[in-house]
SERO-4910 file (N, C-alpha, C, O; in steps of 0.05 Angstrom, whole numbers):
BEGIN
 pado doro    nc1    nc2    nc3   cac1   cac2   cac3    cc1    cc2    cc3    oc1    oc2    oc3
  Met    A   2166   2435   1851   2139   2423   1859   2120   2432   1838   2120   2455   1830
  Ser    A   2104   2414   1829   2085   2419   1810   2063   2397   1808   2065   2375   1818
  Ile    A   2041   2405   1794   2020   2386   1789   2015   2386   1759   2015   2407   1746
  Ala    A   2012   2363   1748   2006   2358   1719   1983   2338   1719   1987   2314   1726
  Leu    A   1960   2348   1710   1935   2330   1707   1929   2326   1677   1926   2344   1661
  Thr    A   1928   2300   1671   1921   2293   1643   1891   2282   1642   1885   2262   1654
  Ile    A   1875   2296   1627   1847   2284   1626   1846   2263   1605   1851   2268   1581
  Leu    A   1840   2238   1614   1837   2216   1595   1810   2212   1584   1806   2204   1561
  Gly    A   1789   2219   1602   1762   2219   1593   1745   2238   1612   1753   2241   1636
  Cys    A   1723   2250   1602   1710   2269   1619   1681   2270   1613   1668   2291   1620
  His    A   1668   2250   1601   1640   2250   1595   1625   2230   1612   1637   2212   1622
  Ser    A   1599   2234   1616   1583   2216   1631   1572   2193   1616   1571   2194   1592
  Ala    A   1563   2172   1631   1548   2151   1619   1563   2133   1598   1584   2123   1605
  Thr    A   1553   2131   1575   1564   2113   1554   1585   2125   1538   1584   2148   1532
  Pro    A   1605   2109   1531   1627   2118   1513   1617   2124   1486   1599   2110   1477
  Arg    A   1626   2144   1472   1619   2151   1444   1643   2153   1428   1665   2149   1438
  Val    A   1641   2159   1401   1663   2163   1385   1683   2184   1396   1707   2180   1396
  Asn    A   1672   2207   1405   1688   2228   1414   1681   2237   1443   1683   2260   1451
  Ala    A   1671   2218   1458   1666   2223   1485   1672   2198   1503   1660   2177   1500
  His    A   1692   2202   1519   1703   2180   1535   1697   2184   1565   1698   2206   1575
  Pro    A   1689   2162   1578   1681   2165   1606   1705   2170   1626   1729   2170   1618
  Thr    A   1699   2176   1650   1718   2189   1667   1742   2172   1673   1740   2149   1680
  Ser    A   1767   2185   1670   1792   2176   1680   1811   2198   1677   1810   2214   1659
  Gln    A   1831   2200   1697   1850   2219   1697   1877   2209   1708   1878   2191   1724
  Tyr    A   1898   2222   1698   1927   2214   1707   1937   2238   1720   1937   2260   1708
  Leu    A   1946   2235   1745   1956   2257   1760   1986   2252   1766   1995   2230   1775
  Glu    A   2001   2273   1762   2029   2274   1772   2031   2295   1792   2025   2318   1787
  Ile    A   2040   2288   1816   2042   2309   1837   2067   2303   1854   2069   2282   1867
  Asn    A   2084   2323   1853   2109   2320   1869   2125   2292   1862   2134   2277   1880
  Ser    A   2126   2286   1836   2139   2264   1827   2126   2238   1833   2137   2217   1830
  Lys    A   2102   2239   1843   2085   2215   1846   2063   2212   1823   2055   2232   1810
  His    A   2055   2187   1819   2037   2184   1794   2013   2167   1803   2015   2145   1814
  Phe    A   1989   2179   1796   1966   2165   1806   1945   2164   1784   1944   2183   1769
  Leu    A   1929   2143   1781   1908   2140   1763   1881   2144   1780   1878   2131   1800
  Ile    A   1863   2161   1770   1839   2168   1784   1815   2160   1764   1811   2171   1742
  Asp    A   1799   2142   1776   1777   2129   1761   1787   2115   1737   1810   2120   1728
  Cys    A   1771   2096   1724   1781   2081   1703   1755   2071   1686   1747   2048   1687
  Gly    A   1744   2089   1672   1721   2084   1655   1731   2067   1633   1754   2063   1629
  Glu    A   1709   2057   1619   1715   2039   1594   1733   2053   1575   1729   2076   1568
  Gly    A   1755   2038   1565   1773   2050   1547   1796   2065   1557   1812   2075   1541
  Thr    A   1800   2066   1585   1820   2081   1595   1848   2073   1586   1864   2090   1582
  Gln    A   1854   2047   1584   1880   2039   1575   1887   2050   1546   1909   2058   1540
  Arg    A   1866   2050   1530   1870   2059   1503   1877   2089   1504   1895   2098   1489
  Gln    A   1862   2104   1522   1869   2132   1525   1896   2136   1536   1911   2154   1528
  Met    A   1904   2119   1554   1932   2121   1567   1954   2118   1543   1973   2132   1542
  Arg    A   1949   2100   1525   1969   2094   1503   1967   2121   1485   1987   2131   1477
  Lys    A   1943   2130   1479   1941   2151   1460   1955   2176   1471   1969   2189   1456
  Phe    A   1953   2183   1496   1964   2207   1507   1991   2200   1523   2000   2215   1540
  Lys    A   2003   2176   1516   2030   2171   1527   2032   2171   1556   2051   2184   1567
  Val    A   2015   2159   1571   2017   2154   1599   2030   2128   1604   2020   2108   1595
  Gly    A   2052   2127   1618   2067   2105   1622   2052   2085   1641   2046   2092   1664
  Phe    A   2047   2059   1631   2035   2039   1647   2051   2033   1671   2039   2031   1693
  Ser    A   2078   2031   1670   2094   2023   1691   2095   2042   1715   2104   2036   1737
  Lys    A   2086   2067   1708   2087   2088   1730   2064   2087   1748   2065   2100   1769
  Ile    A   2042   2072   1742   2018   2070   1758   2022   2049   1779   2025   2025   1773
  Asn    A   2022   2058   1804   2022   2038   1827   2000   2041   1846   1995   2025   1864
  His    A   1985   2062   1841   1961   2068   1860   1938   2079   1842   1942   2098   1827
  Ile    A   1915   2067   1844   1892   2073   1830   1869   2080   1850   1864   2065   1868
  Phe    A   1855   2104   1844   1833   2112   1863   1809   2112   1847   1807   2127   1827
  Ile    A   1789   2096   1855   1763   2093   1843   1742   2109   1860   1740   2105   1885
  Ser    A   1728   2125   1850   1707   2142   1864   1683   2126   1872   1673   2130   1894
  His    A   1672   2109   1854   1649   2095   1859   1644   2074   1837   1658   2075   1816
  Leu    A   1627   2056   1841   1625   2031   1825   1605   2032   1802   1596   2011   1792
  His    A   1598   2056   1793   1583   2059   1768   1602   2055   1746   1625   2063   1747
  Gly    A   1591   2041   1724   1608   2032   1702   1625   2051   1688   1647   2044   1680
  Asp    A   1615   2076   1685   1629   2095   1670   1655   2106   1686   1671   2122   1676
  His    A   1658   2095   1710   1682   2103   1728   1698   2078   1734   1719   2081   1747
  Val    A   1692   2055   1726   1705   2031   1734   1706   2008   1716   1721   1990   1722
  Phe    A   1691   2007   1693   1690   1986   1676   1715   1981   1660   1719   1960   1648
  Gly    A   1734   2000   1661   1760   1996   1646   1780   1983   1664   1801   1975   1654
  Leu    A   1776   1981   1690   1795   1973   1710   1805   1945   1706   1829   1940   1706
  Val    A   1786   1924   1703   1794   1898   1700   1810   1892   1674   1828   1875   1673
  Gly    A   1804   1907   1654   1819   1906   1629   1848   1916   1633   1867   1903   1623
  Leu    A   1850   1937   1646   1877   1949   1652   1894   1930   1668   1917   1926   1662
  Ile    A   1882   1918   1689   1895   1899   1706   1904   1875   1691   1927   1865   1695
  Ser    A   1888   1865   1672   1893   1843   1656   1919   1849   1636   1937   1834   1631
  Thr    A   1916   1874   1627   1940   1883   1609   1965   1884   1624   1986   1877   1614
  Phe    A   1964   1893   1649   1988   1894   1666   1999   1865   1667   2023   1861   1665
  Gly    A   1981   1846   1671   1989   1819   1673   2003   1809   1648   2024   1795   1649
  Leu    A   1992   1816   1625   2004   1810   1599   2032   1822   1593   2049   1813   1579
  Leu    A   2034   1846   1607   2060   1861   1605   2081   1850   1625   2102   1862   1628
  Asn    A   2074   1828   1638   2092   1815   1659   2098   1834   1681   2121   1836   1690
  Arg    A   2078   1849   1690   2083   1867   1714   2089   1849   1737   2077   1828   1741
  Glu    A   2109   1860   1755   2117   1843   1780   2110   1860   1805   2104   1848   1826
  Lys    A   2111   1886   1804   2108   1902   1828   2076   1905   1834   2059   1905   1817
  Ser    A   2072   1906   1858   2045   1907   1868   2027   1930   1857   2037   1950   1848
  Leu    A   2001   1928   1858   1984   1950   1851   1963   1954   1872   1950   1935   1881
  Thr    A   1960   1979   1881   1944   1984   1903   1917   1999   1892   1919   2019   1879
  Ile    A   1894   1989   1899   1870   2001   1889   1853   2010   1911   1846   1993   1928
  Tyr    A   1844   2035   1913   1828   2047   1932   1801   2052   1920   1799   2062   1898
  Gly    A   1779   2044   1935   1752   2048   1925   1732   2037   1944   1739   2027   1966
  Pro    A   1707   2038   1937   1685   2031   1956   1686   2000   1963   1696   1984   1947
  Arg    A   1674   1994   1987   1672   1966   1992   1657   1952   1971   1636   1961   1962
  Gly    A   1669   1929   1962   1658   1914   1941   1675   1914   1917   1671   1898   1899
  Ile    A   1694   1931   1915   1712   1932   1892   1731   1908   1890   1739   1900   1868
  Arg    A   1738   1897   1913   1754   1872   1912   1738   1850   1898   1748   1838   1878
  Gln    A   1715   1844   1908   1698   1824   1896   1692   1831   1866   1693   1813   1849
  Phe    A   1687   1855   1859   1681   1864   1832   1705   1855   1813   1701   1845   1791
  Ile    A   1729   1860   1823   1752   1855   1805   1760   1824   1805   1764   1812   1784
  Glu    A   1762   1813   1830   1770   1786   1833   1751   1767   1818   1760   1748   1805
  Asn    A   1726   1772   1820   1706   1754   1805   1712   1753   1774   1712   1732   1760
  Gln    A   1717   1777   1765   1721   1780   1735   1747   1765   1727   1747   1751   1707
  Leu    A   1768   1769   1742   1794   1756   1737   1790   1726   1740   1801   1710   1725
  His    A   1775   1719   1760   1771   1688   1764   1756   1676   1741   1767   1658   1729
  Ile    A   1733   1686   1734   1716   1674   1715   1727   1675   1688   1721   1658   1671
  Ser    A   1744   1695   1681   1758   1698   1656   1784   1684   1654   1796   1681   1632
  Gln    A   1793   1673   1678   1818   1659   1681   1841   1678   1673   1860   1669   1661
  Ser    A   1838   1703   1680   1859   1723   1673   1877   1726   1697   1876   1746   1711
  His    A   1893   1707   1702   1911   1707   1724   1935   1726   1722   1947   1729   1702
  Val    A   1940   1740   1746   1962   1761   1745   1984   1750   1767   1978   1738   1787
  Lys    A   2007   1756   1760   2030   1746   1777   2037   1767   1800   2050   1761   1819
  Phe    A   2026   1792   1795   2034   1813   1814   2012   1814   1836   1991   1803   1834
  Glu    A   2019   1827   1858   2000   1829   1881   1980   1851   1877   1988   1873   1871
  Leu    A   1954   1845   1881   1935   1867   1882   1928   1871   1909   1920   1852   1923
  Ile    A   1930   1898   1919   1923   1905   1946   1900   1923   1944   1900   1943   1931
  Phe    A   1878   1916   1959   1854   1931   1959   1850   1946   1986   1852   1934   2008
  His    A   1843   1973   1984   1835   1988   2008   1805   1996   2003   1799   2014   1988
  Glu    A   1788   1981   2016   1759   1987   2011   1750   2007   2032   1755   2006   2056
  Leu    A   1735   2026   2020   1727   2049   2038   1698   2048   2044   1681   2039   2028
  Thr    A   1692   2057   2070   1663   2055   2081   1656   2080   2094   1632   2084   2099
  Ser    A   1675   2097   2102   1670   2119   2120   1654   2141   2105   1659   2146   2082
  Ser    A   1636   2154   2119   1622   2179   2111   1637   2204   2117   1628   2226   2110
  Lys    A   1660   2201   2131   1676   2224   2138   1703   2224   2123   1712   2203   2115
  Ser    A   1716   2248   2119   1740   2251   2105   1762   2235   2122   1764   2238   2146
  Glu    A   1777   2219   2109   1798   2204   2123   1824   2203   2105   1823   2202   2081
  Leu    A   1847   2201   2119   1872   2199   2105   1874   2170   2095   1871   2152   2112
  Ile    A   1879   2163   2070   1880   2137   2061   1908   2130   2048   1914   2106   2042
  Phe    A   1923   2151   2043   1950   2146   2032   1969   2167   2042   1962   2190   2046
  Glu    A   1994   2159   2047   2014   2179   2057   2042   2166   2051   2046   2143   2055
  Asp    A   2061   2183   2041   2087   2177   2039   2104   2201   2045   2092   2220   2057
  Thr    A   2129   2203   2039   2145   2226   2047   2138   2251   2030   2146   2273   2038
  Lys    A   2123   2249   2008   2117   2272   1991   2088   2280   1989   2082   2303   1986
  Val    A   2070   2261   1991   2042   2266   1985   2025   2252   2006   2033   2232   2018
  Glu    A   2003   2264   2010   1981   2251   2025   1955   2252   2010   1951   2270   1994
  Val    A   1938   2233   2014   1912   2232   2001   1888   2229   2019   1887   2210   2035
  Trp    A   1869   2246   2018   1845   2243   2034   1821   2239   2020   1819   2249   1998
  Thr    A   1802   2227   2031   1774   2222   2017   1759   2248   2019   1762   2264   2038
  Ile    A   1742   2252   1999   1722   2273   2000   1694   2260   1999   1686   2254   1977
  Pro    A   1680   2256   2020   1654   2242   2019   1634   2259   2002   1630   2283   2007
  Leu    A   1622   2245   1982   1605   2258   1964   1577   2247   1968   1573   2230   1985
  His    A   1557   2258   1953   1530   2249   1955   1519   2243   1927   1510   2260   1912
  His    A   1520   2217   1922   1512   2207   1895   1490   2183   1899   1481   2179   1922
  Arg    A   1483   2171   1880   1462   2151   1884   1473   2125   1897   1458   2108   1907
  Ile    A   1500   2121   1895   1513   2100   1912   1536   2113   1926   1543   2137   1922
  Tyr    A   1547   2097   1943   1570   2108   1960   1592   2118   1942   1601   2103   1924
  Thr    A   1601   2143   1945   1621   2154   1928   1640   2172   1945   1633   2185   1965
  Asn    A   1664   2173   1936   1684   2191   1946   1697   2205   1925   1700   2195   1903
  Gly    A   1705   2231   1931   1724   2245   1915   1752   2240   1930   1754   2225   1949
  Tyr    A   1772   2254   1919   1800   2250   1931   1814   2277   1930   1813   2293   1911
  Leu    A   1828   2280   1953   1843   2306   1956   1873   2296   1958   1881   2281   1976
  Phe    A   1889   2306   1939   1917   2300   1938   1932   2324   1946   1928   2346   1935
  Lys    A   1948   2322   1965   1963   2346   1979   1993   2339   1979   2001   2317   1986
  Glu    A   2009   2359   1970   2038   2358   1973   2044   2363   2003   2031   2379   2015
  Lys    A   2063   2349   2013   2073   2355   2041   2092   2380   2039   2104   2386   2018
  Val    A   2093   2395   2062   2110   2419   2062   2140   2409   2062   2148   2391   2076
  Lys    A   2153   2423   2045   2182   2416   2042   2199   2430   2064   2190   2450   2076
  Pro    A   2223   2421   2070   2239   2435   2089   2244   2465   2081   2240   2472   2058
  Arg    A   2253   2482   2099   2259   2509   2094   2284   2510   2076   2300   2491   2076
  Lys    A   2287   2532   2062   2310   2536   2046   2332   2550   2062   2326   2568   2078
  Leu    A   2357   2543   2058   2377   2556   2070   2383   2583   2056   2385   2585   2032
  Asn    A   2387   2604   2074   2394   2630   2063   2424   2634   2065   2434   2647   2083
  Met    A   2438   2624   2045   2468   2621   2046   2481   2648   2049   2503   2650   2061
  Asn    A   2469   2669   2038   2481   2697   2039   2482   2706   2069   2501   2720   2077
  Val    A   2463   2697   2086   2465   2706   2114   2481   2683   2129   2499   2690   2146
  Ile    A   2476   2659   2123   2492   2637   2138   2521   2641   2138   2534   2638   2159
  Lys    A   2532   2648   2115   2560   2650   2112   2573   2672   2130   2597   2672   2135
  Gln    A   2556   2690   2139   2565   2711   2158   2575   2701   2184   2590   2713   2199
  Phe    A   2564   2676   2190   2568   2666   2218   2585   2640   2215   2574   2618   2207
  Lys    A   2610   2642   2222   2628   2619   2219   2622   2595   2236   2630   2572   2230
  Glu    A   2607   2601   2257   2600   2579   2276   2579   2560   2263   2577   2537   2270
  Ile    A   2565   2569   2245   2546   2552   2232   2560   2534   2211   2571   2544   2191
  Glu    A   2560   2508   2217   2574   2488   2201   2555   2472   2184   2531   2476   2188
  Phe    A   2565   2456   2167   2548   2439   2148   2532   2421   2165   2510   2416   2157
  Cys    A   2541   2410   2188   2525   2393   2205   2502   2406   2217   2485   2391   2227
  Asp    A   2499   2432   2216   2477   2446   2227   2454   2449   2208   2431   2454   2216
  Tyr    A   2460   2445   2182   2440   2454   2162   2414   2439   2164   2393   2452   2158
  Asn    A   2413   2413   2172   2389   2399   2172   2370   2410   2194   2346   2410   2191
  Asn    A   2382   2419   2218   2367   2430   2238   2354   2457   2230   2331   2463   2236
  Leu    A   2370   2472   2215   2359   2497   2204   2335   2492   2184   2315   2504   2185
  Lys    A   2339   2473   2167   2318   2465   2148   2294   2457   2162   2272   2461   2152
  Ala    A   2296   2445   2186   2274   2435   2202   2261   2458   2218   2242   2453   2233
  Gly    A   2272   2482   2216   2259   2505   2230   2271   2514   2255   2262   2533   2268
  Lys    A   2292   2500   2264   2305   2506   2291   2324   2531   2290   2338   2536   2271
  Asp    A   2322   2546   2312   2340   2570   2314   2369   2561   2317   2373   2537   2320
  Phe    A   2388   2578   2318   2416   2572   2321   2427   2590   2345   2423   2614   2345
  Val    A   2440   2579   2364   2452   2594   2386   2482   2595   2383   2495   2575   2382
  Ile    A   2491   2619   2381   2521   2622   2377   2535   2624   2404   2521   2628   2424
  Ser    A   2562   2623   2406   2577   2618   2429   2573   2638   2449   2576   2632   2473
  Asn    A   2565   2664   2443   2559   2686   2464   2532   2684   2473   2523   2701   2488
  Gly    A   2517   2664   2465   2491   2661   2475   2467   2675   2460   2444   2672   2467
  Lys    A   2475   2690   2439   2455   2702   2422   2440   2680   2406   2452   2662   2395
  Val    A   2414   2683   2404   2399   2665   2387   2393   2678   2361   2383   2700   2359
  Leu    A   2400   2664   2342   2395   2672   2314   2369   2658   2306   2368   2633   2302
  Lys    A   2349   2674   2302   2322   2663   2294   2324   2649   2267   2339   2657   2249
  Asn    A   2308   2629   2265   2308   2612   2240   2300   2628   2217   2309   2623   2194
  Glu    A   2282   2647   2221   2274   2665   2199   2295   2682   2186   2293   2690   2163
  Gln    A   2317   2687   2204   2340   2702   2192   2358   2685   2173   2371   2695   2155
  Leu    A   2357   2659   2179   2377   2641   2167   2365   2625   2143   2380   2614   2127
  Thr    A   2339   2624   2141   2325   2609   2121   2304   2622   2107   2294   2643   2116
  Leu    A   2296   2613   2085   2272   2623   2068   2249   2603   2069   2253   2579   2072
  Asp    A   2225   2614   2064   2201   2596   2065   2204   2577   2042   2215   2585   2021
  Pro    A   2195   2551   2045   2194   2534   2023   2173   2542   2003   2157   2560   2009
  Pro    A   2171   2528   1980   2149   2533   1961   2123   2525   1974   2121   2507   1991
  Lys    A   2103   2540   1966   2076   2533   1976   2067   2504   1967   2069   2498   1943
  Pro    A   2058   2488   1984   2051   2462   1975   2025   2465   1956   2007   2481   1959
  Leu    A   2026   2448   1937   2004   2448   1918   1983   2425   1924   1990   2407   1939
  Ser    A   1960   2427   1914   1939   2408   1920   1919   2405   1897   1914   2423   1881
  Tyr    A   1907   2382   1896   1887   2376   1875   1863   2360   1887   1867   2340   1900
  Ala    A   1839   2371   1883   1816   2358   1891   1799   2347   1868   1792   2362   1850
  Phe    A   1793   2321   1869   1776   2310   1848   1749   2303   1860   1747   2287   1878
  Cys    A   1729   2317   1850   1703   2313   1860   1684   2300   1838   1673   2313   1821
  Ser    A   1683   2274   1840   1667   2258   1822   1638   2263   1824   1629   2284   1834
  Asp    A   1623   2243   1813   1594   2246   1814   1581   2253   1841   1585   2240   1861
  Thr    A   1567   2273   1841   1555   2283   1867   1533   2304   1861   1535   2318   1841
  Cys    A   1513   2305   1877   1496   2327   1875   1509   2351   1891   1529   2348   1905
  Tyr    A   1496   2375   1890   1508   2398   1902   1511   2393   1933   1491   2389   1947
  Lys    A   1536   2395   1943   1542   2389   1971   1560   2410   1982   1584   2407   1982
  Pro    A   1549   2433   1991   1567   2455   1999   1586   2448   2021   1607   2462   2023
  Thr    A   1581   2428   2038   1598   2421   2061   1625   2413   2053   1643   2414   2069
  Ile    A   1629   2404   2028   1658   2396   2019   1674   2417   2017   1698   2413   2015
  Ala    A   1664   2443   2016   1682   2466   2014   1702   2468   2035   1723   2479   2031
  Lys    A   1695   2459   2057   1713   2461   2082   1736   2442   2077   1759   2449   2082
  Ile    A   1732   2417   2066   1752   2398   2062   1772   2407   2039   1796   2403   2041
  Ile    A   1761   2419   2018   1778   2425   1996   1787   2455   1995   1797   2465   1975
  Ala    A   1784   2467   2017   1790   2498   2021   1818   2504   2010   1838   2492   2017
  Asn    A   1818   2524   1992   1844   2535   1981   1860   2517   1964   1884   2521   1960
  Val    A   1848   2496   1953   1864   2478   1936   1874   2493   1912   1863   2513   1904
  Ser    A   1896   2483   1899   1908   2495   1876   1890   2491   1851   1888   2509   1834
  Leu    A   1877   2466   1849   1861   2457   1828   1839   2440   1835   1844   2421   1850
  Leu    A   1815   2446   1826   1793   2430   1834   1778   2421   1808   1771   2437   1790
  Tyr    A   1774   2394   1806   1758   2384   1786   1730   2378   1798   1728   2362   1818
  His    A   1707   2389   1788   1682   2383   1798   1664   2375   1775   1664   2387   1754
  Glu    A   1649   2354   1779   1631   2345   1758   1609   2367   1755   1600   2379   1774
  Ser    A   1602   2369   1728   1581   2388   1720   1566   2374   1699   1569   2380   1675
  Thr    A   1550   2355   1706   1534   2338   1685   1514   2355   1669   1510   2351   1645
  Phe    A   1501   2374   1683   1481   2389   1670   1485   2421   1673   1501   2431   1690
  Leu    A   1471   2434   1658   1469   2464   1660   1445   2468   1679   1430   2450   1686
  Ser    A   1442   2494   1686   1420   2499   1705   1393   2496   1694   1374   2496   1709
  Asp    A   1390   2494   1668   1365   2489   1655   1353   2463   1662   1329   2459   1660
  Arg    A   1370   2443   1671   1361   2419   1679   1370   2412   1709   1377   2389   1716
  Glu    A   1369   2434   1725   1375   2430   1754   1356   2410   1765   1363   2396   1784
  Asp    A   1332   2407   1756   1313   2387   1768   1323   2358   1761   1319   2340   1777
  Leu    A   1336   2354   1737   1346   2328   1731   1370   2323   1746   1375   2300   1754
  Ala    A   1387   2343   1752   1410   2340   1767   1403   2331   1796   1415   2312   1806
  Glu    A   1384   2345   1807   1376   2335   1833   1365   2307   1835   1369   2292   1854
  Leu    A   1349   2300   1813   1338   2273   1813   1359   2250   1809   1358   2229   1821
  Thr    A   1379   2256   1793   1399   2236   1789   1424   2238   1806   1443   2223   1803
  Lys    A   1424   2258   1823   1445   2264   1844   1473   2272   1830   1494   2262   1835
  His    A   1470   2293   1811   1492   2303   1798   1489   2335   1801   1470   2345   1813
  Ser    A   1510   2348   1790   1512   2377   1795   1510   2392   1767   1513   2381   1745
  Thr    A   1504   2418   1770   1504   2435   1746   1532   2452   1746   1546   2454   1767
  Ala    A   1538   2463   1725   1561   2479   1723   1559   2502   1744   1580   2509   1755
  Arg    A   1536   2514   1748   1534   2536   1767   1539   2526   1795   1552   2539   1811
  Gln    A   1529   2503   1801   1533   2492   1828   1564   2487   1833   1575   2495   1854
  Ala    A   1577   2475   1813   1606   2471   1815   1620   2496   1820   1639   2497   1836
  Ala    A   1613   2517   1806   1625   2545   1810   1619   2556   1838   1636   2570   1850
  Lys    A   1596   2549   1848   1592   2559   1876   1609   2545   1896   1617   2556   1916
  Ile    A   1614   2520   1891   1634   2504   1908   1661   2516   1907   1674   2520   1928
  Ala    A   1669   2522   1881   1698   2534   1878   1699   2559   1892   1719   2564   1906
  Lys    A   1679   2577   1889   1680   2603   1902   1681   2601   1932   1696   2614   1946
  Thr    A   1664   2584   1942   1662   2582   1974   1687   2571   1983   1695   2577   2005
  Ala    A   1701   2553   1968   1724   2539   1977   1749   2555   1972   1770   2547   1981
  Asn    A   1747   2578   1956   1769   2595   1950   1791   2580   1936   1814   2583   1943
  Val    A   1783   2563   1916   1802   2548   1901   1816   2567   1881   1806   2588   1874
  Glu    A   1839   2558   1870   1853   2576   1850   1843   2571   1823   1843   2590   1807
  Lys    A   1835   2547   1815   1825   2541   1788   1805   2519   1791   1807   2501   1808
  Leu    A   1784   2520   1774   1763   2501   1772   1763   2488   1744   1763   2502   1724
  Val    A   1761   2462   1744   1760   2446   1717   1731   2431   1719   1725   2417   1738
  Leu    A   1716   2436   1697   1690   2424   1696   1690   2399   1677   1705   2398   1658
  Gly    A   1675   2380   1684   1675   2356   1667   1649   2339   1673   1631   2347   1687
  His    A   1650   2315   1662   1629   2294   1666   1602   2304   1650   1580   2300   1659
  Tyr    A   1606   2316   1628   1584   2328   1615   1563   2306   1604   1571   2285   1594
  Ser    A   1538   2313   1606   1517   2297   1595   1518   2299   1563   1524   2320   1551
  Ser    A   1513   2277   1549   1513   2277   1520   1491   2294   1507   1491   2299   1483
  Arg    A   1473   2303   1525   1451   2318   1513   1461   2346   1504   1447   2360   1490
  Tyr    A   1485   2353   1514   1497   2381   1507   1517   2376   1485   1535   2360   1488
  Ser    A   1515   2390   1461   1535   2389   1441   1556   2411   1444   1577   2409   1433
  Asn    A   1550   2434   1459   1569   2455   1462   1578   2457   1492   1564   2468   1509
  Thr    A   1601   2446   1498   1610   2449   1525   1618   2476   1535   1620   2482   1559
  Glu    A   1623   2494   1514   1628   2521   1522   1608   2534   1539   1614   2552   1553
  Leu    A   1582   2524   1538   1560   2534   1553   1566   2529   1583   1560   2545   1600
  Phe    A   1580   2505   1589   1585   2501   1617   1603   2522   1628   1599   2533   1650
  Lys    A   1626   2529   1612   1645   2548   1622   1630   2575   1625   1634   2589   1644
  Lys    A   1614   2583   1606   1598   2609   1610   1582   2610   1633   1581   2630   1647
  Glu    A   1568   2589   1638   1550   2590   1662   1566   2590   1688   1557   2603   1708
  Ala    A   1589   2576   1689   1604   2576   1714   1618   2603   1718   1619   2613   1740
  Gln    A   1628   2615   1696   1641   2641   1700   1623   2663   1708   1634   2686   1712
  Glu    A   1599   2660   1710   1580   2680   1721   1585   2681   1751   1576   2700   1763
  Ile    A   1597   2662   1763   1603   2660   1791   1631   2659   1798   1640   2671   1818
  Phe    A   1647   2644   1782   1675   2641   1788   1691   2644   1763   1686   2630   1743
  Asp    A   1712   2661   1764   1726   2668   1737   1743   2646   1727   1743   2640   1703
  Ala    A   1760   2633   1745   1782   2615   1735   1770   2589   1728   1771   2571   1744
  Val    A   1760   2585   1705   1748   2560   1697   1759   2550   1673   1763   2565   1654
  Glu    A   1765   2523   1672   1773   2508   1648   1754   2486   1642   1740   2476   1661
  Leu    A   1753   2478   1617   1736   2454   1610   1753   2431   1606   1774   2432   1593
  Ala    A   1745   2409   1618   1760   2383   1613   1754   2374   1585   1732   2378   1574
  Glu    A   1774   2362   1572   1771   2348   1548   1793   2328   1544   1815   2333   1553
  Ala    A   1788   2306   1531   1807   2283   1529   1832   2294   1517   1833   2308   1497
  Gly    A   1853   2286   1530   1881   2294   1523   1891   2320   1533   1914   2328   1529
  Lys    A   1874   2334   1546   1882   2361   1557   1900   2357   1581   1893   2341   1599
  Lys    A   1922   2373   1583   1941   2371   1605   1940   2398   1620   1944   2419   1608
  Ile    A   1935   2397   1644   1934   2423   1660   1956   2423   1681   1957   2405   1698
  Ser    A   1972   2441   1680   1996   2441   1698   1996   2465   1716   1986   2486   1709
  Ile    A   2006   2462   1741   2008   2483   1761   2035   2481   1774   2043   2460   1783
  Asp    A   2050   2503   1776   2073   2503   1790   2073   2520   1814   2058   2539   1814
  Ser    A   2089   2515   1834   2091   2530   1858   2107   2554   1854   2111   2569   1873
***
């Protein structure tokens, strides 16, 4: 069980020579997700060797250009690569019209199915689930409707403690699934062997929270409590907290407050304003409140193992 996060872009507003807008590639429990798709995302995917064919689910936080303007280009490229399997896109209401209009006007027809899940709720909701992972929305507060996303591994079955199990000949192979599911075992004399005797705890499930553009919103700490890894935007330093409040963004200090309140294991900062040439200042400010801080940068891969 592991998480591997590849930062494709982590700057705000306009693309620059060495500053790419928001996009991330997440591998969690053998599942692969693209999160946001700013301009130039597919170029970054090629540069950092992200496999196009692995992407089946894309999560868009909001419809500001630096988070979504690369999406129609990526979809068009999928079509040129003769993609056949469906692509599911999660994002705010309007994203279907936003994409379909561009494809229609440019006559960029694709043969694969585009499935849209348009979001409108102001409360956290489960939007994706399979046997390995579930994804919840994190309602944020920006200038337009915006969600972050919480990716959570599902708890795996308990591990068999074979050193103990082999001491009881009545326990057969056909009983193993019940033991993995947490059930006790009753032997012929009526004695109950507690599951805790026969099995070991599974690895701790890992989790990743992506908090895109938002002003300081302490209430999200409850949704993202105890996550393994948190990305939280930090467009400004505290010297421009007034501008952060005006534009509905956060400072590095505010991101650190969220991380501390939520008791996360590690905080990643990003979405830097181009007014700052030294991103180390963001880390320094955040670490006054929360120690485990990393800075996002294009191409950086952050891995966590259980």
